[in-house]
C-alpha positions as CSV (number, residue, x, y, z in Angstrom):
1,X,78.3,18.4,12.5
2,X,79.8,20.6,9.6
3,X,76.9,21.1,6.8
4,X,79.0,20.0,3.4
5,X,75.6,21.0,1.5
6,X,75.2,17.5,0.2
7,X,72.0,15.5,0.5
8,X,72.3,12.8,3.2
9,X,71.5,9.4,2.5
10,X,69.3,8.1,5.1
11,X,68.5,4.6,3.8
12,X,67.9,2.5,0.1
13,X,65.3,4.8,-2.0
14,X,61.8,3.2,-2.3
15,X,60.5,1.7,-5.3
16,X,58.3,5.0,-6.0
17,X,61.5,6.9,-5.5
18,X,63.1,4.9,-8.6
19,X,60.3,5.2,-10.8
20,X,58.7,2.0,-10.3
21,X,55.1,1.0,-8.7
22,X,54.6,-0.3,-5.0
23,X,56.1,-3.4,-5.6
24,X,59.3,-2.4,-7.1
25,X,58.6,-3.0,-10.6
26,X,59.1,-0.5,-13.6
27,X,55.7,0.5,-15.3
28,X,57.0,-0.4,-18.7
29,X,58.2,-4.0,-17.5
30,X,54.5,-4.2,-16.5
31,X,52.9,-3.2,-19.8
32,X,55.1,-6.0,-21.5
33,X,54.2,-8.5,-19.2
34,X,50.4,-7.6,-19.7
35,X,51.6,-7.9,-23.5
36,X,53.0,-11.3,-23.0
37,X,49.9,-12.7,-21.6
38,X,47.9,-11.9,-24.5
39,X,47.0,-14.8,-27.1
40,X,48.7,-14.8,-30.4
41,X,47.4,-17.4,-33.3
42,X,50.3,-18.5,-35.9
43,X,48.9,-19.5,-39.0
44,X,51.2,-21.6,-41.7
45,X,50.7,-24.6,-44.0
46,X,54.3,-25.4,-42.9
47,X,54.9,-26.8,-39.9
48,X,58.9,-26.0,-39.4
49,X,57.5,-22.3,-39.7
50,X,55.1,-22.4,-37.2
51,X,57.6,-23.9,-34.9
52,X,60.3,-21.1,-35.7
53,X,57.6,-18.3,-35.0
54,X,56.6,-19.7,-31.7
55,X,60.2,-20.5,-30.6
56,X,61.0,-16.5,-31.4
57,X,57.9,-15.7,-29.7
58,X,58.8,-17.8,-26.6
59,X,62.3,-16.5,-26.1
60,X,60.9,-13.0,-25.8
61,X,58.2,-13.8,-23.3
62,X,55.1,-14.6,-25.6
63,X,54.2,-18.2,-24.7
64,X,50.7,-17.8,-25.0
65,X,50.3,-19.0,-28.5
66,X,48.4,-21.2,-30.7
67,X,48.7,-22.7,-34.4
68,X,46.9,-23.4,-37.3
69,X,48.3,-25.1,-40.4
70,X,45.3,-23.8,-42.5
71,X,43.2,-20.7,-43.3
72,X,39.9,-23.1,-42.3
73,X,41.6,-24.3,-39.1
74,X,42.8,-20.8,-38.3
75,X,39.1,-19.7,-38.5
76,X,37.7,-22.7,-36.2
77,X,40.5,-21.6,-33.3
78,X,39.3,-18.0,-33.8
79,X,35.4,-19.1,-33.5
80,X,36.4,-21.2,-30.4
81,X,38.1,-18.6,-28.8
82,X,35.2,-16.2,-28.8
83,X,32.6,-15.7,-26.3
84,X,30.1,-13.0,-25.3
85,X,31.2,-11.0,-28.5
86,X,34.9,-11.1,-27.3
87,X,37.8,-13.2,-28.8
88,X,40.5,-14.3,-26.7
89,X,43.2,-14.1,-29.5
90,X,44.6,-10.8,-29.6
91,X,46.7,-11.0,-32.9
92,X,47.1,-13.2,-35.9
93,X,50.3,-14.1,-37.4
94,X,49.3,-14.8,-41.1
95,X,51.1,-16.6,-44.0
96,X,49.8,-15.5,-47.4
97,X,50.7,-18.4,-49.7
98,X,48.6,-21.5,-48.3
99,X,46.8,-24.4,-50.4
100,X,42.6,-23.9,-50.6
101,X,42.5,-20.7,-48.9
102,X,45.3,-18.2,-48.6
103,X,46.1,-15.4,-46.5
104,X,44.2,-12.7,-48.1
105,X,40.8,-14.6,-47.9
106,X,41.5,-15.5,-44.4
107,X,42.2,-11.9,-43.6
108,X,38.9,-11.0,-45.4
109,X,36.9,-13.4,-43.5
110,X,38.3,-11.9,-40.2
111,X,37.7,-8.7,-41.1
112,X,34.1,-9.5,-42.0
113,X,33.3,-10.7,-38.6
114,X,32.4,-8.2,-35.8
115,X,33.9,-10.1,-33.0
116,X,37.2,-10.1,-34.9
117,X,37.2,-7.3,-36.7
118,X,39.5,-5.4,-34.3
119,X,42.4,-8.3,-34.4
120,X,45.5,-6.8,-35.8
121,X,46.8,-9.3,-38.6
122,X,50.5,-9.3,-39.8
123,X,50.5,-11.2,-43.0
124,X,53.8,-12.9,-43.9
125,X,55.2,-14.2,-47.1
126,X,58.2,-15.9,-48.7
127,X,58.0,-13.8,-52.3
128,X,59.8,-10.7,-52.1
129,X,59.7,-10.4,-55.9
130,X,56.3,-8.3,-56.0
131,X,56.4,-6.4,-52.6
132,X,54.7,-3.5,-53.5
133,X,52.0,-5.1,-54.9
134,X,51.7,-8.0,-52.5
135,X,51.6,-5.0,-49.6
136,X,48.7,-3.5,-51.5
137,X,46.8,-6.5,-51.5
138,X,47.3,-7.5,-47.9
139,X,46.4,-4.1,-46.9
140,X,43.4,-4.1,-49.3
141,X,42.3,-7.4,-47.5
142,X,42.8,-5.7,-43.8
143,X,46.2,-6.5,-42.9
144,X,47.6,-4.3,-39.9
145,X,51.4,-5.1,-41.2
146,X,53.2,-7.2,-43.7
147,X,56.6,-8.8,-43.5
148,X,58.5,-10.6,-45.5
149,X,60.7,-14.1,-44.8
150,X,62.7,-15.0,-43.7
151,X,61.9,-13.6,-40.7
152,X,64.2,-12.5,-37.6
153,X,63.2,-12.2,-34.1
154,X,64.9,-8.5,-33.8
155,X,62.4,-7.5,-36.5
156,X,59.4,-9.8,-35.7
157,X,59.3,-8.8,-31.7
158,X,59.1,-5.4,-32.1
159,X,56.4,-5.6,-34.5
160,X,54.4,-7.9,-32.4
161,X,54.7,-5.6,-29.5
162,X,53.5,-2.8,-31.7
163,X,50.5,-4.7,-33.2
164,X,49.6,-6.2,-29.5
165,X,49.8,-2.5,-28.0
166,X,47.4,-1.4,-30.5
167,X,44.9,-4.0,-29.5
168,X,45.1,-3.2,-26.1
169,X,44.6,0.5,-26.7
170,X,41.5,-0.5,-29.0
171,X,40.2,-2.8,-26.0
172,X,40.6,-0.3,-23.8
173,X,39.0,2.6,-25.6
174,X,36.1,-0.1,-26.4
175,X,35.7,-0.6,-22.7
176,X,35.6,2.7,-21.7
177,X,33.2,3.6,-24.6
178,X,31.0,0.4,-23.6
179,X,31.3,1.9,-20.0
180,X,29.8,5.1,-21.1
181,X,27.2,3.6,-23.4
182,X,26.2,1.8,-19.9
183,X,26.1,4.7,-18.0
184,X,24.5,7.0,-20.4
185,X,21.9,4.3,-20.8
186,X,21.4,3.9,-16.7
187,X,21.1,7.8,-16.9
188,X,18.4,7.4,-19.1
189,X,16.5,5.0,-17.6
190,X,16.5,6.8,-14.2
191,X,15.7,10.2,-15.9
192,X,12.7,8.5,-17.4
193,X,11.9,6.9,-14.2
194,X,12.0,10.1,-12.6
195,X,10.0,11.6,-15.3
196,X,7.6,8.7,-14.8
197,X,7.1,9.5,-11.1
198,X,6.6,13.3,-11.8
199,X,3.8,12.6,-14.1
200,X,2.2,9.2,-13.0
201,X,1.0,7.7,-9.2
202,X,3.5,5.1,-8.3
203,X,1.1,2.9,-6.8
204,X,-1.3,2.4,-9.7
205,X,0.8,3.7,-12.7
206,X,-2.2,5.7,-14.1
207,X,-1.5,9.2,-14.6
208,X,-1.4,11.4,-11.9
209,X,-3.4,15.1,-11.0
210,X,-0.5,16.7,-12.6
211,X,-1.1,15.4,-15.9
212,X,-4.8,15.6,-15.3
213,X,-4.5,19.5,-14.9
214,X,-2.1,19.5,-18.2
215,X,-5.1,17.4,-20.3
216,X,-7.9,19.9,-18.6
217,X,-5.4,22.8,-20.2
218,X,-5.7,21.2,-23.7
219,X,-9.3,20.5,-23.6
220,X,-9.7,24.7,-22.6
221,X,-7.6,25.2,-25.6
222,X,-9.4,22.6,-28.1
223,X,-12.8,24.4,-27.1
224,X,-11.7,27.8,-27.2
225,X,-9.5,27.8,-30.2
226,X,-11.0,24.9,-32.3
227,X,-14.5,24.6,-30.9
228,X,-14.0,21.1,-29.8
229,X,-16.5,20.0,-27.0
230,X,-15.6,17.4,-24.3
231,X,-16.2,15.7,-21.2
232,X,-14.6,14.8,-17.5
233,X,-15.8,12.2,-15.4
234,X,-14.8,12.2,-11.6
235,X,-14.8,9.0,-9.9
236,X,-15.2,8.4,-5.9
237,X,-15.0,5.0,-4.7
238,X,-17.9,4.3,-2.4
239,X,-16.9,2.9,1.3
240,X,-13.1,2.6,0.3
241,X,-12.2,4.0,3.8
242,X,-13.9,1.2,5.4
243,X,-11.9,-1.2,3.7
244,X,-8.7,0.6,4.7
245,X,-9.8,0.8,8.0
246,X,-11.2,-2.7,8.6
247,X,-8.6,-4.7,6.3
248,X,-5.9,-2.7,6.2
249,X,-3.8,-0.7,3.9
250,X,-2.3,-3.7,2.1
251,X,-5.6,-4.8,0.9
252,X,-6.7,-1.3,0.4
253,X,-3.7,-0.8,-2.1
254,X,-4.5,-4.2,-4.0
255,X,-8.3,-3.2,-4.3
256,X,-6.9,0.5,-6.0
257,X,-4.5,-1.7,-8.1
258,X,-7.2,-3.8,-9.4
259,X,-9.5,-1.3,-10.0
260,X,-6.8,1.0,-11.8
261,X,-6.1,-2.2,-13.9
262,X,-10.1,-2.2,-14.7
263,X,-10.2,1.0,-15.7
264,X,-7.0,0.8,-18.0
265,X,-8.6,-2.2,-19.8
266,X,-12.0,-0.7,-20.0
267,X,-10.7,3.0,-21.7
268,X,-7.5,1.7,-23.3
269,X,-5.9,4.5,-24.9
270,X,-9.2,6.3,-25.9
271,X,-9.2,8.2,-22.8
272,X,-6.7,9.3,-20.4
273,X,-7.4,8.1,-16.8
274,X,-5.8,9.6,-13.8
275,X,-5.7,9.0,-10.1
276,X,-6.3,12.0,-8.4
277,X,-6.2,11.3,-4.6
278,X,-6.5,8.2,-2.4
279,X,-9.9,6.8,-4.0
280,X,-10.6,9.3,-6.4
281,X,-10.1,8.9,-10.2
282,X,-11.0,11.1,-13.2
283,X,-11.3,10.2,-17.2
284,X,-10.7,12.8,-19.7
285,X,-12.9,12.5,-22.7
286,X,-11.6,14.6,-25.3
287,X,-13.3,15.5,-28.6
288,X,-17.1,14.3,-27.4
289,X,-20.5,15.8,-27.6
290,X,-23.1,15.7,-24.7
291,X,-24.6,12.7,-25.6
292,X,-21.4,10.7,-25.8
293,X,-19.9,12.1,-22.9
294,X,-23.0,11.0,-20.9
295,X,-23.0,7.6,-22.5
296,X,-19.4,6.8,-21.5
297,X,-20.6,7.8,-17.8
298,X,-23.2,5.5,-17.8
299,X,-21.1,2.8,-19.2
300,X,-18.4,3.3,-16.2
301,X,-21.4,3.5,-13.7
302,X,-22.5,-0.3,-15.1
303,X,-18.8,-1.5,-15.2
304,X,-18.3,-0.4,-11.5
305,X,-21.5,-1.8,-10.3
306,X,-21.2,-4.9,-11.5
307,X,-17.2,-5.5,-10.4
308,X,-15.9,-7.3,-7.8
309,X,-12.5,-7.4,-6.6
310,X,-11.1,-10.5,-5.1
311,X,-8.1,-9.9,-2.4
312,X,-6.8,-12.5,-0.1
313,X,-9.7,-14.9,-0.8
314,X,-12.1,-12.4,0.2
315,X,-14.7,-10.6,-2.3
316,X,-15.1,-6.7,-2.3
317,X,-17.8,-4.8,-4.1
318,X,-16.7,-1.5,-4.7
319,X,-19.4,1.1,-6.1
320,X,-18.4,4.2,-7.5
321,X,-19.9,8.1,-7.1
322,X,-19.5,9.6,-10.7
323,X,-19.6,13.4,-11.3
324,X,-19.8,14.6,-14.9
325,X,-18.6,18.0,-16.2
326,X,-19.6,19.0,-19.7
327,X,-17.3,21.2,-21.8
328,X,-18.1,23.3,-24.6
329,X,-16.9,26.2,-26.6
330,X,-18.6,28.7,-25.5
331,X,-17.9,27.9,-21.8
332,X,-15.0,30.1,-21.1
333,X,-14.2,27.6,-18.0
334,X,-10.6,27.5,-16.8
335,X,-9.1,24.3,-16.1
336,X,-9.3,24.8,-12.2
337,X,-13.0,25.6,-12.4
338,X,-13.7,22.5,-14.6
339,X,-12.0,20.4,-11.8
340,X,-13.8,22.0,-9.1
341,X,-17.1,21.4,-11.0
342,X,-16.1,17.8,-11.2
343,X,-15.6,17.2,-7.8
344,X,-19.0,19.3,-6.5
345,X,-20.8,16.8,-9.0
346,X,-19.0,13.8,-7.5
347,X,-19.9,15.4,-4.1
348,X,-23.8,15.6,-5.1
349,X,-23.8,11.9,-6.4
350,X,-22.6,10.8,-2.8
351,X,-24.8,12.9,-1.0
352,X,-27.7,11.5,-3.1
353,X,-27.3,8.0,-2.4
354,X,-23.8,7.1,-3.5
355,X,-23.2,4.7,-6.6
356,X,-24.8,7.2,-8.9
357,X,-23.9,9.3,-11.7
358,X,-24.6,13.4,-11.4
359,X,-24.3,15.7,-14.0
360,X,-22.9,19.0,-12.5
361,X,-25.4,21.8,-12.3
362,X,-25.2,25.4,-10.8
363,X,-28.5,24.9,-8.9
364,X,-27.4,21.1,-7.2
365,X,-28.5,21.9,-3.6
366,X,-25.3,20.1,-2.5
367,X,-23.8,23.3,-3.6
368,X,-25.3,24.8,-0.6
369,X,-23.6,22.4,1.5
370,X,-20.2,22.7,0.0
371,X,-20.4,26.6,0.8
372,X,-21.6,25.7,3.9
373,X,-18.7,23.6,4.6
374,X,-16.3,26.2,3.7
375,X,-17.5,28.3,6.4
376,X,-18.2,25.4,9.1
377,X,-15.4,23.2,8.6
378,X,-12.2,25.5,10.0
379,X,-14.7,26.3,13.0
380,X,-15.2,22.9,13.7
381,X,-11.9,21.8,13.5
382,X,-10.6,25.1,15.7
383,X,-13.5,23.9,18.0
384,X,-12.2,20.4,18.4
385,X,-8.6,21.2,18.9
386,X,-9.4,24.1,21.3
387,X,-12.2,22.3,23.4
388,X,-14.6,24.6,22.0
389,X,-17.8,22.1,22.2
390,X,-19.8,21.3,25.5
391,X,-22.5,19.4,26.4
392,X,-26.1,19.7,27.3
393,X,-28.4,17.1,28.9
394,X,-32.1,16.8,28.3
395,X,-34.0,14.6,30.6
396,X,-36.0,11.8,29.8
397,X,-39.2,11.4,32.1
398,X,-40.2,8.0,33.5
399,X,-43.8,8.3,33.0
400,X,-44.4,5.8,35.8
401,X,-42.7,7.5,38.6
402,X,-42.2,10.8,37.4
403,X,-38.5,11.1,38.0
404,X,-35.8,11.8,35.3
405,X,-34.2,8.7,35.3
406,X,-32.2,9.2,31.9
407,X,-30.6,12.3,30.2
408,X,-30.1,12.4,26.5
409,X,-26.2,14.1,25.8
410,X,-26.5,16.7,23.3
411,X,-23.3,18.5,22.0
412,X,-23.5,22.5,21.2
413,X,-20.7,24.3,19.7
414,X,-19.3,27.6,21.3
415,X,-18.9,30.5,19.0
416,X,-16.7,33.4,19.2
417,X,-19.3,35.2,21.2
418,X,-19.5,32.3,23.6
419,X,-23.0,31.7,22.5
420,X,-24.1,28.0,22.0
421,X,-24.8,27.2,18.4
422,X,-27.1,24.5,17.7
423,X,-25.7,21.2,16.0
424,X,-28.1,21.7,13.2
425,X,-25.8,24.1,11.9
426,X,-22.7,22.0,12.1
427,X,-23.7,18.3,12.3
428,X,-24.6,17.8,8.5
429,X,-21.7,19.3,7.3
430,X,-19.3,17.6,9.6
431,X,-20.9,14.2,8.4
432,X,-20.4,14.9,4.5
433,X,-16.9,16.3,5.2
434,X,-15.6,13.2,7.2
435,X,-15.3,15.1,10.6
436,X,-18.2,13.2,12.3
437,X,-15.9,10.5,13.5
438,X,-13.9,13.0,15.9
439,X,-17.1,14.8,17.0
440,X,-18.5,11.2,18.1
441,X,-15.3,10.1,20.2
442,X,-15.3,13.6,21.5
443,X,-19.1,13.2,23.0
444,X,-18.5,9.5,24.1
445,X,-15.2,10.8,26.0
446,X,-17.0,13.5,27.6
447,X,-19.9,11.8,28.6
448,X,-18.4,8.9,30.0
449,X,-15.9,11.4,32.0
450,X,-19.1,13.3,33.1
451,X,-21.1,10.1,34.3
452,X,-18.1,9.1,36.5
453,X,-18.2,12.5,38.4
454,X,-21.8,12.2,38.9
455,X,-22.4,11.7,43.3
456,X,-23.5,8.3,44.4
457,X,-27.3,10.1,44.8
458,X,-27.4,10.1,41.1
459,X,-26.4,6.6,40.6
460,X,-29.6,5.6,39.3
461,X,-28.9,8.4,36.4
462,X,-28.4,6.9,32.5
463,X,-26.7,8.8,29.7
464,X,-28.5,8.6,26.2
465,X,-25.4,9.1,23.6
466,X,-26.3,9.5,20.1
467,X,-24.2,7.8,17.8
468,X,-23.9,8.9,13.8
469,X,-24.0,6.2,11.3
470,X,-20.4,6.6,10.4
471,X,-19.3,5.9,13.9
472,X,-20.5,2.2,13.2
473,X,-17.6,2.0,10.5
474,X,-15.2,3.1,12.9
475,X,-13.4,0.0,14.1
476,X,-11.6,1.9,17.0
477,X,-15.1,3.0,18.5
478,X,-15.6,-0.1,20.3
479,X,-12.2,-0.2,21.9
480,X,-12.5,3.4,23.0
481,X,-16.2,3.0,24.9
482,X,-14.9,-0.7,26.5
483,X,-11.5,1.2,27.8
484,X,-13.1,4.0,29.0
485,X,-15.9,1.9,31.2
486,X,-13.1,0.0,33.0
487,X,-10.8,2.9,33.3
488,X,-13.7,5.1,34.7
489,X,-15.1,2.0,36.8
490,X,-18.3,3.1,35.7
491,X,-21.7,0.7,35.3
492,X,-22.2,-0.2,31.5
493,X,-25.8,-0.1,32.2
494,X,-26.0,3.4,32.7
495,X,-24.9,4.1,29.1
496,X,-27.7,3.8,26.3
497,X,-26.5,4.6,22.9
498,X,-28.9,6.0,20.4
499,X,-28.8,5.5,16.5
500,X,-31.5,6.7,14.3
501,X,-33.3,4.2,12.4
502,X,-32.1,5.4,8.9
503,X,-28.5,5.2,9.7
504,X,-29.0,1.8,11.1
505,X,-30.7,0.2,8.0
506,X,-28.1,2.0,5.8
507,X,-25.4,-0.1,7.5
508,X,-27.3,-2.9,8.7
509,X,-25.0,-5.5,9.4
510,X,-22.2,-3.2,10.8
511,X,-24.9,-1.6,12.7
512,X,-26.3,-5.0,14.3
513,X,-22.7,-6.5,15.1
514,X,-21.7,-3.4,16.9
515,X,-25.0,-3.1,18.7
516,X,-24.2,-6.9,19.9
517,X,-20.7,-6.2,21.2
518,X,-21.9,-3.3,23.3
519,X,-24.7,-5.1,24.7
520,X,-22.0,-7.5,26.0
521,X,-20.3,-5.0,27.6
522,X,-23.7,-4.3,29.3
523,X,-24.5,-1.1,27.6
524,X,-28.0,-0.6,26.5
525,X,-29.3,1.1,23.0
526,X,-32.5,3.3,21.6
527,X,-33.3,3.3,18.0
528,X,-34.0,6.7,17.2
529,X,-37.0,8.0,15.2
530,X,-38.8,4.5,15.1
531,X,-41.2,4.5,12.5
532,X,-39.9,6.9,10.1
533,X,-39.0,4.0,7.8
534,X,-41.4,2.0,5.5
535,X,-40.5,-1.2,7.3
536,X,-39.8,-0.4,10.6
537,X,-41.5,-3.1,12.6
538,X,-39.5,-5.7,10.4
539,X,-36.4,-4.1,11.4
540,X,-36.9,-4.5,15.4
541,X,-36.1,-7.9,14.9
542,X,-32.9,-7.4,13.4
543,X,-31.5,-5.2,15.8
544,X,-31.2,-6.4,19.2
545,X,-32.2,-2.7,21.1
546,X,-33.7,-2.1,24.5
547,X,-35.5,1.1,23.5
548,X,-37.8,2.3,20.8
549,X,-37.9,6.2,20.6
550,X,-41.1,6.6,18.4
551,X,-40.4,9.4,15.6
552,X,-41.7,12.9,16.5
553,X,-44.0,13.2,13.6
554,X,-46.3,10.9,15.3
555,X,-46.1,13.0,18.7
556,X,-46.8,16.5,18.0
557,X,-50.4,16.1,17.1
558,X,-51.6,13.0,18.9
559,X,-54.3,14.4,20.3
560,X,-56.0,15.3,17.2
561,X,-55.1,12.5,15.1
562,X,-56.7,9.2,15.4
563,X,-54.2,7.5,13.0
564,X,-51.3,8.8,14.6
565,X,-52.9,7.7,18.4
566,X,-53.5,4.2,16.4
567,X,-49.9,3.9,15.0
568,X,-48.3,5.1,18.3
569,X,-50.7,2.6,20.3
570,X,-49.5,-0.5,18.0
571,X,-45.8,0.7,18.3
572,X,-46.0,0.7,22.0
573,X,-47.8,-3.1,22.0
574,X,-45.4,-4.3,19.6
575,X,-42.4,-3.2,21.6
576,X,-43.6,-4.4,24.8
577,X,-44.3,-7.7,23.4
578,X,-41.1,-8.0,22.7
579,X,-39.7,-7.0,26.1
580,X,-38.5,-3.2,25.0
581,X,-39.0,0.0,26.3
582,X,-40.4,2.9,24.5
583,X,-39.9,6.5,24.5
584,X,-41.9,9.4,23.3
585,X,-40.2,12.5,21.5
586,X,-41.6,16.0,21.1
587,X,-43.6,15.9,24.0
588,X,-44.5,19.7,23.8
589,X,-47.5,19.9,26.3
590,X,-49.8,18.3,29.1
591,X,-52.4,16.9,26.8
592,X,-49.9,15.0,24.8
593,X,-48.1,13.5,28.0
594,X,-51.5,12.4,29.2
595,X,-52.5,11.0,25.8
596,X,-49.1,9.0,26.0
597,X,-49.7,7.9,29.6
598,X,-52.9,6.4,28.7
599,X,-51.4,4.8,25.7
600,X,-49.0,2.9,27.7
601,X,-45.5,4.9,27.2
602,X,-42.7,4.4,29.4
603,X,-40.8,7.5,28.9
604,X,-41.5,10.9,27.5
605,X,-39.0,13.8,26.4
606,X,-39.4,17.2,25.1
607,X,-39.5,20.9,26.0
608,X,-42.4,20.4,28.2
609,X,-40.9,17.5,30.2
610,X,-37.5,19.5,30.4
611,X,-35.2,21.5,28.1
612,X,-31.7,20.6,27.6
613,X,-29.5,21.8,30.8
614,X,-25.5,22.5,31.2
615,X,-25.6,20.2,34.4
616,X,-27.6,17.5,35.8
617,X,-29.1,18.8,39.0
618,X,-30.0,16.6,42.0
619,X,-32.7,19.1,43.1
620,X,-34.2,19.1,39.3
621,X,-34.2,15.0,39.6
622,X,-38.0,15.0,39.2
623,X,-40.7,16.4,36.6
624,X,-42.7,19.5,38.2
625,X,-45.9,18.3,36.4
626,X,-45.7,15.0,36.7
């Protein structure tokens, strides 16, 4: 086909090709339709004028009109059409010459109301004599425009369209401004929330560690430049981990929130209260001498000691260990040093029995523990991860038949030179730094695994496994032991768990319940270091144990001390009367063993009886000196 150079017509043009919207409508038509839907108020005391004006408006499509025959009725209509700070009337056609209240007064009142101030007002008058004066008065009253009667539609409609367009533009601008104000307000709220999250603890609402560090910088500055003394209290909740483990984190969080509220109420705005970590808080005492700081610490201690938390119909007593650091102008301490000292003082308070107030001192013995911890903690963690612990077994002699029926399980750490390290070096650190749970679990698992591998000819051998006092606060330990007994298929009576008298007394009820549950599985229990406490005999009734291991302090000098002989005899007799077996520790020579035999001891243990060994050997299953 020949190309004529003209564009071919492939069909009718689309609405958008013709400049319309997607429905084929002219944008200008859409705009006029929007204006025609806007409400107009016609105000005139002459009903014929009202009818004529409304007819002209209707003929041009402005059907949404209302009318008032007086200024008072006009104001009432405006009020009736106003809600939520918006008026549905968008234009007022207002006659000037009306009785009682003329158009000037009506216009002034419209402009005085904030919800009506933007409504265009076109003033209308039949007085053409004083046009300039009337125009000035009208515009002074707040008129948008003025028209003189007789009104013609060709003149009225363009002015109505202009006024309504102005109102529409104002409304759109105000809407955008309102949206912008809302957006900016929301943005400020988000920024404030983010700033709050950066500086405050999300759970309790207290200031966080970052705020504490800033406060400490301020205290240092005050001390150095203004000579102002201050103080810092470092508070650690006692036994909070037990609540978390036993009751769950939801209850733990409720307890923390309750204590935070207590601290906030107690200190108010006088002192800054911060949550430093999970169960640790700090109180900044700014501008106070030593006496005031220590008095505040004692007041806090009494508050915590008397406080009870009610959660889910259960009551908890949460004590606190409190470390105190005094800040003096001539100390020259950094903020980080002050925080470290407060933490150490709190550690000392916990080490000395918990629920105490302790003032930091460089001479604190606990500082040696912390220095030791810095050395041993990474070694212990590495040993757990790399299986660099091992077990040794010290025989326990059955005095009656001279055989080794029990072996006490002891832990050793294998150092970098493959030498065995005594637990005396690392167990205290493990207990103070929260690693003892992992060590206890490793010992239990390893001992049960070894017991399951013993040959049939050693089926009579039992293992004595030491448990720390912390183990009885571990809610998962019982299930671990129960599951291992089932999985390995061993006789539970061959497991004898030991706990020291001191540890048992410290957590008496938890210890008692754990002993009962393990004995129900068939396991046996021994109370170690018996006699070291003040009321040892009284505790026998409370703890359903099978063995009493007499404290070594009564054994080492037994042949030379009539008092020790009498005490040991009493322990043996009371134990036997209650159906319990007795074990003597620290048996270091034949004379001690002979005397214990005469006193009626059941079992003996010590380096004379047998040193700890790496394996349980069938050939060494009897005592040479027995």
